[in-house]
N, C-alpha and C positions, 0 to 999 in steps of 0.2 A: 750329451746332446738330446737324448730321449727325454730326459727330465725337463729340459727347457721346452721341447716341443709339446709335451703333455701339459706343462704349466701354461704355455701359450694358448693351447686349445681351451684349457679350463678358464683362463682369463677372458678369452673371447666369448665363451659361453656365459660367463658372469656379466660381461658387458652387454651381450645381446639380451640377457634377462633384465638387466637394468633398463635398457632402452624400451623394452616391452612394457615394464611396469611404469616407466615414466610416461610413455604414450598412453597407457591405460588410465593412469591417474590424471593426465591432462584432459582426456576425453571426459572422464567422470567429473572433473572440476568444471568444464564448460557446460556439461549437461546440468549439473547442480546449479550453476550460476543462472542459466536461463530458466530452469524450473522455479527457483526461488524468486526471480523477478516476476514471473507470471503469477505466482502465489501472492506476492506482495501487491501487485496490481489488482488482482481479484479481491484482495482484502480491503484495499483503499477505496475502490469504487462504491461498495455499499455504505461505507461511512460517509463519503461525500454526499451520496443520495440522502442518507438520514439527516445529515446536517442541513441540506436545503429543505427537506421536508419540515423539520422543526423550525427552521428560519421562517418558512412560509406561515406556519402556525403562529409564530411569535408576531410577525408583521400583521397578520389578520387580527390577532387579539389586540394589538396596539391600536389598529385602525378602529376596531369595534369599540374599544375603550374611549377613544377620542370622540367617536360619534355619540356615545352615551353621555359623556361629560358635556359635550357641546349642546346636546338636546336638553339636559338638565339646566344648564346655564341659560339657554334660550327660554325655557319654560319659566324659570325664576324671573327673568327680565320681563317677560310678557305679563306675569302676575303682578310684578312690581309696577308696571306701567298702568295696568288696568285698575289696580287698587289704589 
């Protein structure tokens, strides 16, 4: 009987230890999950801002190119009309 009682206490101790580690790993997993989400969000935001920045530059350059080309075409047309 004593052997079974000591084995029961040992099994109970192992089970308590298992639940402790399971709880600890669960908390660690949730913490890691939220920390990684925050890091990913903080990494995505600057790339979105850079994308809009370069998109703005691209649109500005396209508009400037259109204005220059249209001015040249207009100047050629006026010269052709006057000559």
